[in-house]
ChimeraX commands (.cxc) that place a marker at each C-alpha (Angstrom):
marker #1 position 91.08,83.38,192.74 radius 0.5
marker #1 position 90.27,80.39,190.45 radius 0.5
marker #1 position 87.71,78.05,191.70 radius 0.5
marker #1 position 85.76,75.38,190.30 radius 0.5
marker #1 position 81.96,74.71,190.43 radius 0.5
marker #1 position 80.29,76.27,193.56 radius 0.5
marker #1 position 78.58,72.75,193.99 radius 0.5
marker #1 position 82.04,71.16,194.11 radius 0.5
marker #1 position 84.25,73.43,195.51 radius 0.5
marker #1 position 86.14,71.76,198.43 radius 0.5
marker #1 position 87.78,74.81,200.66 radius 0.5
marker #1 position 90.35,71.65,202.02 radius 0.5
marker #1 position 92.10,71.66,198.65 radius 0.5
marker #1 position 91.19,75.29,196.77 radius 0.5
marker #1 position 93.33,78.51,197.78 radius 0.5
marker #1 position 91.48,80.76,200.11 radius 0.5
marker #1 position 93.91,83.43,200.21 radius 0.5
marker #1 position 91.92,86.16,198.43 radius 0.5
marker #1 position 89.19,85.50,200.58 radius 0.5
marker #1 position 91.11,85.48,204.01 radius 0.5
marker #1 position 92.75,88.63,202.84 radius 0.5
marker #1 position 89.41,90.45,202.29 radius 0.5
marker #1 position 88.22,89.31,205.55 radius 0.5
marker #1 position 91.14,90.79,207.40 radius 0.5
marker #1 position 90.62,93.93,205.59 radius 0.5
marker #1 position 86.82,94.19,206.78 radius 0.5
marker #1 position 87.34,93.01,210.10 radius 0.5
marker #1 position 90.45,94.79,210.52 radius 0.5
marker #1 position 91.85,91.79,211.97 radius 0.5
marker #1 position 95.00,89.42,211.17 radius 0.5
marker #1 position 94.41,85.99,211.22 radius 0.5
marker #1 position 96.84,83.53,212.85 radius 0.5
marker #1 position 97.70,81.43,210.07 radius 0.5
marker #1 position 99.04,78.79,212.37 radius 0.5
marker #1 position 95.79,78.07,213.75 radius 0.5
marker #1 position 94.01,77.98,210.78 radius 0.5
marker #1 position 91.39,75.18,210.70 radius 0.5
marker #1 position 89.99,73.97,206.97 radius 0.5
marker #1 position 86.81,72.05,206.49 radius 0.5
marker #1 position 84.94,71.39,202.81 radius 0.5
marker #1 position 82.95,74.71,202.89 radius 0.5
marker #1 position 84.75,76.97,205.72 radius 0.5
marker #1 position 88.16,78.06,207.17 radius 0.5
marker #1 position 88.49,79.35,210.52 radius 0.5
marker #1 position 91.46,80.90,212.55 radius 0.5
marker #1 position 92.37,82.98,215.80 radius 0.5
marker #1 position 92.73,86.49,215.21 radius 0.5
marker #1 position 95.44,88.64,216.96 radius 0.5
marker #1 position 92.55,89.81,219.00 radius 0.5
marker #1 position 91.87,87.06,220.75 radius 0.5
marker #1 position 88.78,86.15,218.95 radius 0.5
marker #1 position 87.56,83.48,216.04 radius 0.5
marker #1 position 86.67,84.10,212.45 radius 0.5
marker #1 position 84.88,81.59,210.33 radius 0.5
marker #1 position 84.65,81.89,206.82 radius 0.5
marker #1 position 82.12,80.23,204.50 radius 0.5
marker #1 position 81.30,79.72,200.92 radius 0.5
marker #1 position 78.37,78.48,199.85 radius 0.5
marker #1 position 76.71,78.18,196.34 radius 0.5
marker #1 position 74.14,80.94,195.57 radius 0.5
marker #1 position 71.06,78.59,195.55 radius 0.5
marker #1 position 71.46,77.41,199.19 radius 0.5
marker #1 position 71.67,81.02,200.74 radius 0.5
marker #1 position 67.93,80.85,200.27 radius 0.5
marker #1 position 65.44,83.86,201.15 radius 0.5
marker #1 position 66.61,84.12,204.60 radius 0.5
marker #1 position 70.08,84.96,204.05 radius 0.5
marker #1 position 72.58,83.20,205.87 radius 0.5
marker #1 position 73.51,85.20,208.93 radius 0.5
marker #1 position 72.69,82.60,211.36 radius 0.5
marker #1 position 75.48,83.09,213.57 radius 0.5
marker #1 position 74.78,86.77,213.82 radius 0.5
marker #1 position 71.13,86.24,214.32 radius 0.5
marker #1 position 71.87,83.68,217.02 radius 0.5
marker #1 position 73.35,86.61,218.96 radius 0.5
marker #1 position 69.84,87.63,220.13 radius 0.5
marker #1 position 69.10,84.19,221.57 radius 0.5
marker #1 position 69.39,84.04,225.41 radius 0.5
marker #1 position 69.55,81.15,227.97 radius 0.5
marker #1 position 71.77,79.31,225.67 radius 0.5
marker #1 position 75.71,78.41,226.12 radius 0.5
marker #1 position 77.34,79.56,222.86 radius 0.5
marker #1 position 80.07,81.94,221.44 radius 0.5
marker #1 position 79.30,85.47,221.46 radius 0.5
marker #1 position 78.92,87.34,218.14 radius 0.5
marker #1 position 80.83,90.34,217.30 radius 0.5
marker #1 position 80.89,91.36,213.84 radius 0.5
marker #1 position 80.40,89.65,210.08 radius 0.5
marker #1 position 80.87,90.48,206.68 radius 0.5
marker #1 position 79.35,88.62,203.44 radius 0.5
marker #1 position 79.87,89.24,199.69 radius 0.5
marker #1 position 78.91,87.61,196.39 radius 0.5
marker #1 position 81.26,85.80,194.03 radius 0.5
marker #1 position 79.51,86.11,190.58 radius 0.5
marker #1 position 76.43,84.49,190.21 radius 0.5
marker #1 position 77.34,81.10,191.74 radius 0.5
marker #1 position 78.46,81.52,195.34 radius 0.5
marker #1 position 78.24,83.61,198.30 radius 0.5
marker #1 position 81.02,84.22,201.06 radius 0.5
marker #1 position 80.18,85.00,204.84 radius 0.5
marker #1 position 82.72,85.57,207.54 radius 0.5
marker #1 position 81.68,85.83,211.32 radius 0.5
marker #1 position 83.99,86.90,214.39 radius 0.5
marker #1 position 83.14,85.42,217.63 radius 0.5
marker #1 position 84.57,84.70,220.84 radius 0.5
marker #1 position 86.92,81.85,221.35 radius 0.5
marker #1 position 85.53,78.39,222.27 radius 0.5
marker #1 position 85.88,77.41,225.93 radius 0.5
marker #1 position 87.43,73.87,224.98 radius 0.5
marker #1 position 87.86,71.60,222.03 radius 0.5
marker #1 position 85.08,70.33,220.27 radius 0.5
marker #1 position 84.45,66.83,221.14 radius 0.5
marker #1 position 84.75,64.82,217.73 radius 0.5
marker #1 position 84.79,65.63,214.10 radius 0.5
marker #1 position 83.55,62.73,212.39 radius 0.5
marker #1 position 81.96,59.36,213.80 radius 0.5
marker #1 position 82.57,59.27,217.54 radius 0.5
marker #1 position 83.43,55.31,218.55 radius 0.5
marker #1 position 84.51,55.99,221.89 radius 0.5
marker #1 position 82.06,57.41,224.65 radius 0.5
marker #1 position 83.74,60.95,225.82 radius 0.5
marker #1 position 84.24,61.53,229.51 radius 0.5
marker #1 position 81.41,64.28,230.09 radius 0.5
marker #1 position 80.60,65.47,233.36 radius 0.5
marker #1 position 77.13,65.56,234.76 radius 0.5
marker #1 position 77.14,69.39,234.33 radius 0.5
marker #1 position 77.81,69.02,230.42 radius 0.5
marker #1 position 74.26,67.00,230.44 radius 0.5
marker #1 position 72.67,69.45,232.52 radius 0.5
marker #1 position 73.85,72.52,230.37 radius 0.5
marker #1 position 72.85,70.79,226.99 radius 0.5
marker #1 position 69.52,70.27,228.24 radius 0.5
marker #1 position 69.06,73.60,229.55 radius 0.5
marker #1 position 70.30,75.17,226.27 radius 0.5
marker #1 position 67.98,73.04,224.06 radius 0.5
marker #1 position 65.19,73.78,226.22 radius 0.5
marker #1 position 65.80,77.40,226.20 radius 0.5
marker #1 position 66.38,77.31,222.44 radius 0.5
marker #1 position 62.77,75.91,221.71 radius 0.5
marker #1 position 61.25,78.23,223.67 radius 0.5
marker #1 position 62.20,81.08,221.87 radius 0.5
marker #1 position 60.88,82.43,218.57 radius 0.5
marker #1 position 62.24,83.27,214.95 radius 0.5
marker #1 position 60.95,83.93,211.39 radius 0.5
marker #1 position 64.19,81.81,210.20 radius 0.5
marker #1 position 63.44,78.22,208.94 radius 0.5
marker #1 position 66.36,75.80,209.73 radius 0.5
marker #1 position 68.57,74.18,206.90 radius 0.5
marker #1 position 70.11,71.17,207.92 radius 0.5
marker #1 position 72.88,70.22,205.36 radius 0.5
marker #1 position 72.06,73.58,203.97 radius 0.5
marker #1 position 68.48,72.56,202.69 radius 0.5
marker #1 position 65.57,74.05,204.16 radius 0.5
marker #1 position 63.23,71.81,205.92 radius 0.5
marker #1 position 59.93,71.42,205.30 radius 0.5
marker #1 position 57.05,69.21,205.87 radius 0.5
marker #1 position 57.00,67.75,202.50 radius 0.5
marker #1 position 60.70,67.04,202.58 radius 0.5
marker #1 position 60.37,65.25,206.09 radius 0.5
marker #1 position 57.84,63.05,204.62 radius 0.5
marker #1 position 59.70,62.11,201.85 radius 0.5
marker #1 position 62.58,61.17,203.27 radius 0.5
marker #1 position 60.59,58.99,205.98 radius 0.5
marker #1 position 58.50,57.08,203.26 radius 0.5
marker #1 position 61.33,57.06,200.85 radius 0.5
marker #1 position 63.33,55.06,203.37 radius 0.5
marker #1 position 61.22,53.41,205.86 radius 0.5
marker #1 position 57.53,52.82,205.15 radius 0.5
marker #1 position 54.62,54.79,203.09 radius 0.5
marker #1 position 52.33,53.78,205.96 radius 0.5
marker #1 position 53.72,56.05,208.65 radius 0.5
marker #1 position 51.55,59.37,209.32 radius 0.5
marker #1 position 54.67,62.00,209.06 radius 0.5
marker #1 position 52.41,65.20,209.88 radius 0.5
marker #1 position 54.40,67.14,212.23 radius 0.5
marker #1 position 52.17,69.14,214.80 radius 0.5
marker #1 position 54.83,71.40,216.43 radius 0.5
marker #1 position 57.89,73.37,215.35 radius 0.5
marker #1 position 60.30,75.11,217.40 radius 0.5
marker #1 position 63.62,76.91,217.18 radius 0.5
marker #1 position 66.32,74.41,216.52 radius 0.5
marker #1 position 70.33,74.51,215.75 radius 0.5
marker #1 position 69.89,72.27,213.16 radius 0.5
marker #1 position 73.30,70.88,212.95 radius 0.5
marker #1 position 73.83,69.31,216.36 radius 0.5
marker #1 position 76.68,66.61,216.28 radius 0.5
marker #1 position 80.01,65.86,218.26 radius 0.5
marker #1 position 81.73,68.19,216.01 radius 0.5
marker #1 position 79.68,71.53,216.98 radius 0.5
marker #1 position 79.77,71.19,220.76 radius 0.5
marker #1 position 82.80,71.31,223.21 radius 0.5
marker #1 position 83.77,69.23,226.48 radius 0.5
marker #1 position 84.55,69.64,229.42 radius 0.5
marker #1 position 82.65,72.64,229.34 radius 0.5
marker #1 position 79.66,72.82,227.12 radius 0.5
marker #1 position 79.34,75.20,224.22 radius 0.5
marker #1 position 77.06,74.59,221.14 radius 0.5
marker #1 position 78.66,76.64,217.97 radius 0.5
marker #1 position 78.36,76.76,214.02 radius 0.5
marker #1 position 74.89,78.29,214.25 radius 0.5
marker #1 position 74.63,79.05,210.25 radius 0.5
marker #1 position 71.60,76.97,209.69 radius 0.5
marker #1 position 69.60,77.51,212.83 radius 0.5
marker #1 position 65.57,78.23,212.56 radius 0.5
marker #1 position 62.34,76.82,213.12 radius 0.5
marker #1 position 62.20,72.97,212.63 radius 0.5
marker #1 position 60.35,70.02,213.68 radius 0.5
marker #1 position 60.34,69.63,217.65 radius 0.5
marker #1 position 63.31,67.13,218.77 radius 0.5
marker #1 position 65.47,67.56,215.62 radius 0.5
marker #1 position 68.38,68.55,217.58 radius 0.5
marker #1 position 68.10,65.68,220.32 radius 0.5
marker #1 position 67.12,63.29,217.62 radius 0.5
marker #1 position 70.52,64.68,215.49 radius 0.5
marker #1 position 72.68,64.33,218.58 radius 0.5
marker #1 position 71.39,60.62,219.18 radius 0.5
marker #1 position 71.59,59.42,215.86 radius 0.5
marker #1 position 75.25,60.56,215.46 radius 0.5
marker #1 position 76.04,58.67,218.67 radius 0.5
marker #1 position 74.82,55.25,217.41 radius 0.5
marker #1 position 78.55,53.79,217.34 radius 0.5
marker #1 position 78.53,53.92,221.09 radius 0.5
marker #1 position 75.38,52.44,222.49 radius 0.5
marker #1 position 75.81,53.54,225.93 radius 0.5
marker #1 position 76.32,57.14,224.64 radius 0.5
marker #1 position 73.13,56.75,222.24 radius 0.5
marker #1 position 71.43,55.46,225.39 radius 0.5
marker #1 position 72.54,58.44,227.37 radius 0.5
marker #1 position 71.47,61.12,224.97 radius 0.5
marker #1 position 68.05,59.51,224.54 radius 0.5
marker #1 position 67.44,59.41,228.34 radius 0.5
marker #1 position 68.41,62.83,228.79 radius 0.5
marker #1 position 66.12,64.03,226.08 radius 0.5
marker #1 position 63.53,61.72,226.58 radius 0.5
marker #1 position 60.90,64.38,226.56 radius 0.5
marker #1 position 61.83,65.52,222.91 radius 0.5
marker #1 position 62.29,62.02,221.55 radius 0.5
marker #1 position 59.34,59.72,223.06 radius 0.5
marker #1 position 56.96,62.29,221.92 radius 0.5
marker #1 position 55.11,61.78,218.37 radius 0.5
marker #1 position 57.16,64.65,216.64 radius 0.5
marker #1 position 60.54,63.48,218.34 radius 0.5
marker #1 position 60.13,59.70,216.81 radius 0.5
marker #1 position 59.86,61.60,213.44 radius 0.5
marker #1 position 62.74,63.31,213.61 radius 0.5
marker #1 position 64.73,60.42,214.90 radius 0.5
marker #1 position 63.29,58.55,211.60 radius 0.5
marker #1 position 64.49,61.64,209.70 radius 0.5
marker #1 position 68.14,61.65,211.21 radius 0.5
marker #1 position 68.17,57.78,210.46 radius 0.5
marker #1 position 67.26,58.42,206.86 radius 0.5
marker #1 position 70.82,59.92,206.32 radius 0.5
marker #1 position 72.48,56.76,207.60 radius 0.5
marker #1 position 70.41,54.09,206.01 radius 0.5
marker #1 position 69.03,55.60,203.05 radius 0.5
marker #1 position 70.10,56.43,199.44 radius 0.5
marker #1 position 73.88,56.76,200.49 radius 0.5
marker #1 position 74.22,54.30,203.15 radius 0.5
marker #1 position 77.73,52.79,203.93 radius 0.5
marker #1 position 78.07,49.50,204.83 radius 0.5
marker #1 position 81.50,50.27,206.86 radius 0.5
marker #1 position 79.55,52.92,209.00 radius 0.5
marker #1 position 79.47,51.71,212.23 radius 0.5
marker #1 position 76.22,53.44,212.68 radius 0.5
marker #1 position 74.55,51.60,210.33 radius 0.5
marker #1 position 73.57,48.28,212.03 radius 0.5
marker #1 position 72.24,50.15,215.00 radius 0.5
marker #1 position 70.36,52.68,212.85 radius 0.5
marker #1 position 68.56,49.81,211.15 radius 0.5
marker #1 position 67.66,48.52,214.53 radius 0.5
marker #1 position 66.42,51.55,216.16 radius 0.5
marker #1 position 64.68,52.47,212.75 radius 0.5
marker #1 position 62.64,49.07,212.67 radius 0.5
marker #1 position 61.67,50.00,216.42 radius 0.5
marker #1 position 60.24,53.46,215.64 radius 0.5
marker #1 position 58.56,52.38,212.36 radius 0.5
marker #1 position 56.74,49.56,214.57 radius 0.5
marker #1 position 55.77,52.26,217.79 radius 0.5
marker #1 position 54.57,55.16,215.11 radius 0.5
marker #1 position 52.26,52.45,213.23 radius 0.5
marker #1 position 50.78,51.15,216.21 radius 0.5
marker #1 position 49.59,54.29,217.33 radius 0.5
marker link #1:1,2 radius 0.2
marker link #1:2,3 radius 0.2
marker link #1:3,4 radius 0.2
marker link #1:4,5 radius 0.2
marker link #1:5,6 radius 0.2
marker link #1:6,7 radius 0.2
marker link #1:7,8 radius 0.2
marker link #1:8,9 radius 0.2
marker link #1:9,10 radius 0.2
marker link #1:10,11 radius 0.2
marker link #1:11,12 radius 0.2
marker link #1:12,13 radius 0.2
marker link #1:13,14 radius 0.2
marker link #1:14,15 radius 0.2
marker link #1:15,16 radius 0.2
marker link #1:16,17 radius 0.2
marker link #1:17,18 radius 0.2
marker link #1:18,19 radius 0.2
marker link #1:19,20 radius 0.2
marker link #1:20,21 radius 0.2
marker link #1:21,22 radius 0.2
marker link #1:22,23 radius 0.2
marker link #1:23,24 radius 0.2
marker link #1:24,25 radius 0.2
marker link #1:25,26 radius 0.2
marker link #1:26,27 radius 0.2
marker link #1:27,28 radius 0.2
marker link #1:28,29 radius 0.2
marker link #1:29,30 radius 0.2
marker link #1:30,31 radius 0.2
marker link #1:31,32 radius 0.2
marker link #1:32,33 radius 0.2
marker link #1:33,34 radius 0.2
marker link #1:34,35 radius 0.2
marker link #1:35,36 radius 0.2
marker link #1:36,37 radius 0.2
marker link #1:37,38 radius 0.2
marker link #1:38,39 radius 0.2
marker link #1:39,40 radius 0.2
marker link #1:40,41 radius 0.2
marker link #1:41,42 radius 0.2
marker link #1:42,43 radius 0.2
marker link #1:43,44 radius 0.2
marker link #1:44,45 radius 0.2
marker link #1:45,46 radius 0.2
marker link #1:46,47 radius 0.2
marker link #1:47,48 radius 0.2
marker link #1:48,49 radius 0.2
marker link #1:49,50 radius 0.2
marker link #1:50,51 radius 0.2
marker link #1:51,52 radius 0.2
marker link #1:52,53 radius 0.2
marker link #1:53,54 radius 0.2
marker link #1:54,55 radius 0.2
marker link #1:55,56 radius 0.2
marker link #1:56,57 radius 0.2
marker link #1:57,58 radius 0.2
marker link #1:58,59 radius 0.2
marker link #1:59,60 radius 0.2
marker link #1:60,61 radius 0.2
marker link #1:61,62 radius 0.2
marker link #1:62,63 radius 0.2
marker link #1:63,64 radius 0.2
marker link #1:64,65 radius 0.2
marker link #1:65,66 radius 0.2
marker link #1:66,67 radius 0.2
marker link #1:67,68 radius 0.2
marker link #1:68,69 radius 0.2
marker link #1:69,70 radius 0.2
marker link #1:70,71 radius 0.2
marker link #1:71,72 radius 0.2
marker link #1:72,73 radius 0.2
marker link #1:73,74 radius 0.2
marker link #1:74,75 radius 0.2
marker link #1:75,76 radius 0.2
marker link #1:76,77 radius 0.2
marker link #1:77,78 radius 0.2
marker link #1:78,79 radius 0.2
marker link #1:79,80 radius 0.2
marker link #1:80,81 radius 0.2
marker link #1:81,82 radius 0.2
marker link #1:82,83 radius 0.2
marker link #1:83,84 radius 0.2
marker link #1:84,85 radius 0.2
marker link #1:85,86 radius 0.2
marker link #1:86,87 radius 0.2
marker link #1:87,88 radius 0.2
marker link #1:88,89 radius 0.2
marker link #1:89,90 radius 0.2
marker link #1:90,91 radius 0.2
marker link #1:91,92 radius 0.2
marker link #1:92,93 radius 0.2
marker link #1:93,94 radius 0.2
marker link #1:94,95 radius 0.2
marker link #1:95,96 radius 0.2
marker link #1:96,97 radius 0.2
marker link #1:97,98 radius 0.2
marker link #1:98,99 radius 0.2
marker link #1:99,100 radius 0.2
marker link #1:100,101 radius 0.2
marker link #1:101,102 radius 0.2
marker link #1:102,103 radius 0.2
marker link #1:103,104 radius 0.2
marker link #1:104,105 radius 0.2
marker link #1:105,106 radius 0.2
marker link #1:106,107 radius 0.2
marker link #1:107,108 radius 0.2
marker link #1:108,109 radius 0.2
marker link #1:109,110 radius 0.2
marker link #1:110,111 radius 0.2
marker link #1:111,112 radius 0.2
marker link #1:112,113 radius 0.2
marker link #1:113,114 radius 0.2
marker link #1:114,115 radius 0.2
marker link #1:115,116 radius 0.2
marker link #1:116,117 radius 0.2
marker link #1:117,118 radius 0.2
marker link #1:118,119 radius 0.2
marker link #1:119,120 radius 0.2
marker link #1:120,121 radius 0.2
marker link #1:121,122 radius 0.2
marker link #1:122,123 radius 0.2
marker link #1:123,124 radius 0.2
marker link #1:124,125 radius 0.2
marker link #1:125,126 radius 0.2
marker link #1:126,127 radius 0.2
marker link #1:127,128 radius 0.2
marker link #1:128,129 radius 0.2
marker link #1:129,130 radius 0.2
marker link #1:130,131 radius 0.2
marker link #1:131,132 radius 0.2
marker link #1:132,133 radius 0.2
marker link #1:133,134 radius 0.2
marker link #1:134,135 radius 0.2
marker link #1:135,136 radius 0.2
marker link #1:136,137 radius 0.2
marker link #1:137,138 radius 0.2
marker link #1:138,139 radius 0.2
marker link #1:139,140 radius 0.2
marker link #1:140,141 radius 0.2
marker link #1:141,142 radius 0.2
marker link #1:142,143 radius 0.2
marker link #1:143,144 radius 0.2
marker link #1:144,145 radius 0.2
marker link #1:145,146 radius 0.2
marker link #1:146,147 radius 0.2
marker link #1:147,148 radius 0.2
marker link #1:148,149 radius 0.2
marker link #1:149,150 radius 0.2
marker link #1:150,151 radius 0.2
marker link #1:151,152 radius 0.2
marker link #1:152,153 radius 0.2
marker link #1:153,154 radius 0.2
marker link #1:154,155 radius 0.2
marker link #1:155,156 radius 0.2
marker link #1:156,157 radius 0.2
marker link #1:157,158 radius 0.2
marker link #1:158,159 radius 0.2
marker link #1:159,160 radius 0.2
marker link #1:160,161 radius 0.2
marker link #1:161,162 radius 0.2
marker link #1:162,163 radius 0.2
marker link #1:163,164 radius 0.2
marker link #1:164,165 radius 0.2
marker link #1:165,166 radius 0.2
marker link #1:166,167 radius 0.2
marker link #1:167,168 radius 0.2
marker link #1:168,169 radius 0.2
marker link #1:169,170 radius 0.2
marker link #1:170,171 radius 0.2
marker link #1:171,172 radius 0.2
marker link #1:172,173 radius 0.2
marker link #1:173,174 radius 0.2
marker link #1:174,175 radius 0.2
marker link #1:175,176 radius 0.2
marker link #1:176,177 radius 0.2
marker link #1:177,178 radius 0.2
marker link #1:178,179 radius 0.2
marker link #1:179,180 radius 0.2
marker link #1:180,181 radius 0.2
marker link #1:181,182 radius 0.2
marker link #1:182,183 radius 0.2
marker link #1:183,184 radius 0.2
marker link #1:184,185 radius 0.2
marker link #1:185,186 radius 0.2
marker link #1:186,187 radius 0.2
marker link #1:187,188 radius 0.2
marker link #1:188,189 radius 0.2
marker link #1:189,190 radius 0.2
marker link #1:190,191 radius 0.2
marker link #1:191,192 radius 0.2
marker link #1:192,193 radius 0.2
marker link #1:193,194 radius 0.2
marker link #1:194,195 radius 0.2
marker link #1:195,196 radius 0.2
marker link #1:196,197 radius 0.2
marker link #1:197,198 radius 0.2
marker link #1:198,199 radius 0.2
marker link #1:199,200 radius 0.2
marker link #1:200,201 radius 0.2
marker link #1:201,202 radius 0.2
marker link #1:202,203 radius 0.2
marker link #1:203,204 radius 0.2
marker link #1:204,205 radius 0.2
marker link #1:205,206 radius 0.2
marker link #1:206,207 radius 0.2
marker link #1:207,208 radius 0.2
marker link #1:208,209 radius 0.2
marker link #1:209,210 radius 0.2
marker link #1:210,211 radius 0.2
marker link #1:211,212 radius 0.2
marker link #1:212,213 radius 0.2
marker link #1:213,214 radius 0.2
marker link #1:214,215 radius 0.2
marker link #1:215,216 radius 0.2
marker link #1:216,217 radius 0.2
marker link #1:217,218 radius 0.2
marker link #1:218,219 radius 0.2
marker link #1:219,220 radius 0.2
marker link #1:220,221 radius 0.2
marker link #1:221,222 radius 0.2
marker link #1:222,223 radius 0.2
marker link #1:223,224 radius 0.2
marker link #1:224,225 radius 0.2
marker link #1:225,226 radius 0.2
marker link #1:226,227 radius 0.2
marker link #1:227,228 radius 0.2
marker link #1:228,229 radius 0.2
marker link #1:229,230 radius 0.2
marker link #1:230,231 radius 0.2
marker link #1:231,232 radius 0.2
marker link #1:232,233 radius 0.2
marker link #1:233,234 radius 0.2
marker link #1:234,235 radius 0.2
marker link #1:235,236 radius 0.2
marker link #1:236,237 radius 0.2
marker link #1:237,238 radius 0.2
marker link #1:238,239 radius 0.2
marker link #1:239,240 radius 0.2
marker link #1:240,241 radius 0.2
marker link #1:241,242 radius 0.2
marker link #1:242,243 radius 0.2
marker link #1:243,244 radius 0.2
marker link #1:244,245 radius 0.2
marker link #1:245,246 radius 0.2
marker link #1:246,247 radius 0.2
marker link #1:247,248 radius 0.2
marker link #1:248,249 radius 0.2
marker link #1:249,250 radius 0.2
marker link #1:250,251 radius 0.2
marker link #1:251,252 radius 0.2
marker link #1:252,253 radius 0.2
marker link #1:253,254 radius 0.2
marker link #1:254,255 radius 0.2
marker link #1:255,256 radius 0.2
marker link #1:256,257 radius 0.2
marker link #1:257,258 radius 0.2
marker link #1:258,259 radius 0.2
marker link #1:259,260 radius 0.2
marker link #1:260,261 radius 0.2
marker link #1:261,262 radius 0.2
marker link #1:262,263 radius 0.2
marker link #1:263,264 radius 0.2
marker link #1:264,265 radius 0.2
marker link #1:265,266 radius 0.2
marker link #1:266,267 radius 0.2
marker link #1:267,268 radius 0.2
marker link #1:268,269 radius 0.2
marker link #1:269,270 radius 0.2
marker link #1:270,271 radius 0.2
marker link #1:271,272 radius 0.2
marker link #1:272,273 radius 0.2
marker link #1:273,274 radius 0.2
marker link #1:274,275 radius 0.2
marker link #1:275,276 radius 0.2
marker link #1:276,277 radius 0.2
marker link #1:277,278 radius 0.2
marker link #1:278,279 radius 0.2
marker link #1:279,280 radius 0.2
marker link #1:280,281 radius 0.2
marker link #1:281,282 radius 0.2
view
């Protein structure tokens, strides 16, 4: 299978036929080609036994020392609404890339929204209850894994650099508490009207409040939705660590790659000014 550089491969544009065939042989399943969902670094499909298989390719340099069996490792977590994990397979592609496939149960409903959410979804109260219950249960557990948001291992130094580079060098960026986090909580990775949190490839220990801050930042184009997320997850977002995580997530919107066309940009700038003020006043 001809592939571009590991850092430039987009699975929406490159053939994955060989990878799919390898996964079908290893897991002894047939993938329904009509159900295939292709993303930049992953491909997923329904199987002939009523399960879901997700196949992902990453540069070997992004796999890290903990490996990348996040979905498998998340199978041991309890008290969280997530797909059940059944089996997995991984292999190396030369010196540049790694492939991984995981078979899980199907999602109970469709994902809320890929990309920027522009209209508030109609979420029942039970959805918000299950979101909070799942995040609280996750934060109370333990793991030796370290979260890799955007496939990059999160560290104190990285958090400090992102906040100081984007906002202010006067903010004390010291994180006091680390807890397990999903590390990629956005509207594309949750379902509705039944809540389910999926895509666990990057979960691990992270500064407290990362998940709540991530969902809030991804909601900023819809003010009433962002306000609801903040209200529901107030205990995460109004402590110092949570405010720092809010800035960390906002830095991805207003930082080096800010897009003037992004409807989240102006609300993110306004929120950042408020949060920086709160952090420097205390």
